[in-house]
MARBA-3410 file (N, C-alpha, C, O; in Angstrom, 1 decimal):
88
70.0,-4.8,-23.8,69.6,-3.7,-24.2,69.8,-3.5,-25.9,69.7,-4.4,-26.8 ~ 70.1,-2.0,-25.9,70.2,-1.8,-27.5,71.9,-1.9,-27.5,72.5,-1.9,-26.4 ~ 72.5,-1.9,-28.7,74.0,-1.6,-29.0,73.8,-0.6,-30.0,72.8,-0.4,-30.8 ~ 75.0,0.1,-30.0,75.3,1.6,-30.7,75.4,0.5,-32.9,75.0,1.1,-33.9 ~ 75.8,-0.4,-32.9,75.7,-1.4,-34.0,73.9,-1.5,-34.5,73.5,-1.0,-35.6
73.3,-2.1,-33.8,71.8,-2.2,-34.5,71.0,-1.1,-34.0,69.8,-1.3,-34.2 ~ 71.3,0.0,-33.3,70.7,1.0,-33.6,71.2,2.3,-34.0,70.8,3.4,-33.7 ~ 72.1,2.0,-35.0,72.8,3.3,-35.9,71.8,3.7,-36.6,70.8,3.0,-36.6 ~ 71.7,4.7,-37.4,70.8,5.4,-38.5,71.0,4.5,-39.4,70.1,3.6,-39.6 ~ 72.1,4.4,-40.2,72.6,3.4,-41.6,71.6,1.8,-41.2,70.7,1.4,-41.8
72.0,1.4,-40.1,71.2,0.2,-39.6,70.0,0.1,-39.6,69.4,-0.9,-40.1 ~ 69.3,1.4,-38.9,67.9,1.4,-39.2,67.5,1.7,-40.4,66.4,1.4,-40.9 ~ 68.2,2.3,-40.9,67.5,2.6,-42.7,67.5,1.7,-43.3,66.6,1.4,-44.1 ~ 68.6,0.7,-43.0,68.9,-0.7,-44.0,67.4,-1.5,-43.7,66.6,-1.8,-44.6 ~ 67.2,-1.7,-42.7,66.1,-2.7,-42.3,64.8,-1.9,-42.7,64.1,-2.7,-43.2
64.3,-0.6,-42.7,63.3,0.2,-43.0,63.2,0.1,-44.3,62.0,-0.1,-44.5 ~ 64.3,0.1,-45.7,64.2,0.1,-46.8,63.7,-1.6,-47.0,63.0,-2.0,-47.9 ~ 64.2,-2.1,-46.2,64.1,-3.8,-46.9,62.3,-4.0,-46.4,61.6,-4.6,-47.2 ~ 61.8,-3.4,-45.2,60.7,-3.7,-45.1,60.1,-2.7,-46.1,59.5,-3.4,-46.9 ~ 60.0,-1.6,-46.5,59.2,-0.8,-47.2,58.8,-1.5,-48.7,57.7,-1.5,-49.2
60.1,-2.1,-49.2,60.3,-2.7,-50.2,59.8,-3.5,-50.5,59.3,-3.7,-51.6 ~ 59.8,-4.3,-49.2,58.4,-5.6,-49.0,57.0,-5.0,-49.1,56.3,-5.6,-49.9 ~ 56.7,-4.3,-48.6,55.2,-3.7,-48.6,54.8,-2.8,-49.9,53.7,-2.5,-50.2 ~ 56.2,-2.5,-50.8,55.5,-1.9,-51.9,55.9,-3.2,-53.3,55.5,-2.9,-54.4 ~ 56.6,-4.2,-53.1,56.7,-5.1,-53.9,57.7,-4.3,-54.8,57.3,-3.9,-55.9
59.0,-3.9,-54.3,60.2,-3.4,-54.8,61.4,-4.1,-54.8,61.3,-5.1,-54.1 ~ 62.6,-3.9,-55.3,63.9,-4.5,-54.9,64.2,-3.4,-53.8,63.5,-2.4,-53.5 ~ 65.2,-3.7,-53.4,65.6,-2.7,-52.0,66.1,-1.5,-52.7,65.9,-0.3,-52.5 ~ 66.6,-1.8,-53.5,67.7,-0.7,-54.2,66.7,0.0,-55.2,67.3,0.7,-56.0 ~ 65.7,0.0,-55.2,64.5,1.1,-55.5,63.8,1.6,-54.7,62.9,2.3,-55.0
64.0,1.3,-53.4,63.5,2.0,-52.5,64.6,3.5,-51.5,65.5,3.4,-50.6 ~ 64.2,4.6,-52.1,64.9,5.7,-51.9,64.8,6.6,-50.4,64.0,7.5,-50.2 ~ 65.6,6.2,-49.4,65.6,6.4,-47.8,64.8,8.2,-48.2,63.9,8.6,-47.5 ~ 65.3,8.9,-49.1,64.8,10.4,-48.8,63.5,10.8,-49.4,63.1,11.9,-49.5 ~ 62.7,9.5,-49.9,61.6,9.4,-50.9,60.4,9.4,-49.5,60.3,8.5,-48.6
59.6,10.5,-49.7,58.4,10.3,-49.0,57.4,9.1,-48.8,56.8,8.9,-49.8 ~ 57.2,8.3,-47.7,56.8,7.3,-47.9,55.5,6.9,-48.6,55.4,5.7,-49.1 ~ 54.5,7.9,-48.7,53.3,7.8,-49.4,53.4,7.9,-50.9,52.5,7.5,-51.6 ~ 54.9,8.4,-51.5,55.3,8.5,-52.9,55.8,7.5,-53.1,56.2,7.4,-54.2 ~ 56.0,6.4,-52.2,56.6,5.0,-52.4,55.6,4.3,-52.7,55.8,3.3,-53.4
54.3,4.6,-52.4,53.0,3.4,-52.3,52.9,3.1,-50.9,52.4,2.0,-50.8 ~ 53.2,3.8,-49.6,52.9,3.4,-48.6,51.8,3.8,-48.1,51.6,5.0,-47.8 ~ 50.8,2.9,-47.8,49.3,3.3,-47.3,48.9,3.5,-45.8,49.8,3.2,-44.9 ~ 47.9,3.8,-45.4,47.3,3.9,-43.6,47.6,2.7,-43.3,48.2,2.6,-42.2 ~ 47.3,1.6,-44.0,47.1,0.1,-43.8,48.9,-0.1,-43.1,49.3,-0.2,-42.0
49.5,0.0,-44.3,50.7,-0.4,-44.6,51.7,0.2,-43.4,52.4,-0.5,-42.8 ~ 51.6,1.7,-43.0,52.0,2.4,-42.3,51.7,2.1,-41.1,52.6,2.5,-40.4 ~ 50.7,1.6,-40.5,50.5,1.3,-39.4,50.8,-0.3,-38.7,50.7,-0.7,-37.6 ~ 51.3,-1.2,-39.9,51.7,-2.2,-39.9,53.0,-1.9,-39.8,53.5,-2.6,-38.8 ~ 54.0,-1.1,-40.3,55.3,-0.6,-40.3,55.6,-0.6,-39.0,56.3,-1.5,-38.4
54.9,0.5,-38.5,54.4,1.1,-36.9,54.8,-0.6,-35.6,55.4,-0.8,-34.6 ~ 54.2,-1.4,-36.4,54.2,-2.6,-35.5,55.2,-3.2,-35.5,55.7,-3.8,-34.5 ~ 55.7,-3.2,-36.8,56.9,-4.2,-37.0,58.0,-3.4,-36.1,58.5,-4.1,-35.3 ~ 58.4,-2.2,-36.2,59.5,-1.5,-35.5,59.2,-1.4,-34.1,60.2,-1.1,-33.4 ~ 57.7,-1.6,-33.4,57.3,-1.7,-31.7,57.7,-3.1,-31.6,57.8,-3.5,-30.4
57.9,-4.0,-32.6,58.2,-5.6,-32.2,59.7,-5.6,-32.6,60.3,-6.3,-31.7 ~ 60.7,-5.2,-33.5,62.0,-5.6,-33.6,62.8,-4.9,-32.8,64.0,-5.3,-32.6 ~ 62.2,-3.2,-31.7,63.1,-2.3,-30.9,62.1,-2.8,-29.6,62.2,-2.0,-28.7 ~ 61.4,-3.5,-29.4,60.8,-3.4,-28.2,60.1,-1.8,-27.6,59.8,-1.5,-26.5 ~ 59.9,-1.2,-28.7,59.2,0.5,-28.8,57.7,0.5,-28.5,57.0,-0.4,-28.9
57.2,1.7,-27.8,55.9,1.9,-28.2,55.8,3.1,-29.2,56.3,4.1,-28.9 ~ 55.2,2.9,-30.3,55.4,3.8,-31.6,53.8,4.2,-31.9,52.8,3.6,-32.1 ~ 54.0,5.4,-31.8,52.5,5.8,-32.3,52.7,6.0,-33.7,53.6,6.4,-34.4 ~ 51.0,5.3,-34.1,51.2,5.6,-36.0,51.6,6.2,-36.3,52.5,5.9,-37.1 ~ 51.1,7.9,-36.0,51.8,9.0,-36.6,52.9,9.2,-37.3,53.1,9.9,-38.3
53.8,8.4,-36.6,55.7,8.5,-36.8,55.7,8.6,-38.3,56.7,9.1,-38.9 ~ 54.5,7.9,-39.2,55.3,8.2,-40.8,54.5,9.5,-40.6,54.3,9.0,-39.5 ~ 54.0,10.2,-40.7,53.4,11.4,-40.7,54.3,12.6,-40.3,54.5,13.5,-41.1 ~ 54.7,12.8,-39.1,55.6,13.3,-38.4,57.0,12.9,-39.2,57.8,13.9,-39.3 ~ 57.5,11.7,-39.7,59.0,12.0,-39.9,58.4,11.1,-41.4,58.2,9.9,-41.4
58.3,12.0,-42.6,57.4,11.1,-43.5,58.8,10.3,-44.7,58.5,10.1,-45.8 ~ 59.7,10.1,-44.2,60.7,8.9,-45.0,61.4,8.1,-44.3,61.4,8.0,-43.1 ~ 62.2,7.6,-45.3,62.9,6.4,-44.3,64.1,7.1,-43.3,64.4,6.7,-42.2 ~ 64.6,8.0,-44.0,65.9,8.8,-43.9,65.2,9.2,-42.2,65.4,8.4,-41.2 ~ 64.3,10.3,-42.1,64.0,10.6,-41.0,63.5,9.9,-40.2,64.0,10.1,-39.1
62.7,9.0,-40.2,62.4,7.8,-39.2,63.7,7.3,-38.5,63.9,7.3,-37.2 ~ 64.7,6.9,-39.5,65.6,6.0,-38.8,66.3,6.9,-38.2,66.2,6.6,-37.0 ~ 67.2,8.5,-38.5,67.3,9.7,-37.4,66.4,9.5,-36.0,66.9,8.9,-35.0 ~ 65.0,9.9,-36.2,64.2,9.7,-35.2,65.0,8.5,-33.9,65.9,8.7,-33.1 ~ 64.4,7.7,-34.2,65.0,6.4,-33.8,66.0,6.1,-33.3,66.0,5.5,-32.2
67.3,6.4,-34.1,68.8,6.6,-33.6,68.5,7.6,-32.4,68.6,7.3,-31.2 ~ 68.2,8.7,-32.7,68.3,9.8,-31.4,67.6,9.3,-30.4,68.0,9.5,-29.3 ~ 66.4,8.4,-30.6,65.4,8.1,-29.3,66.5,6.9,-28.6,66.5,7.0,-27.4 ~ 67.3,6.0,-29.0,68.2,5.2,-28.5,69.0,5.9,-27.6,69.0,5.8,-26.4 ~ 69.9,6.7,-28.6,71.1,7.3,-27.9,70.3,8.1,-26.7,70.9,7.7,-25.7
69.5,8.9,-26.5,68.7,9.6,-25.5,68.6,8.3,-24.2,68.8,8.4,-23.0 ~ 68.1,7.4,-24.9,67.8,6.4,-23.2,69.0,5.5,-23.3,68.8,4.4,-22.8 ~ 70.2,5.7,-23.9,71.2,4.9,-23.3,72.0,5.9,-22.4,73.0,5.4,-21.8
END
């Protein structure tokens, strides 16, 4: 199943920063987890792809509206960590 290290908010956030950096062709240090994904340049296609990657990474069913419900990397990471904690 999941372990506390791989599902901590900071670990999830780091993974999301890397993925968003790849999508937006930025260095990870240029991706602020508190900035809305739309301001970072994530479009709807990239958002759907990111949700698919989250599903693959953690074997979850994620609604593509996740990026609208939780518009920043930090908020997504907290939401996912809370989901993992509730499932544990």
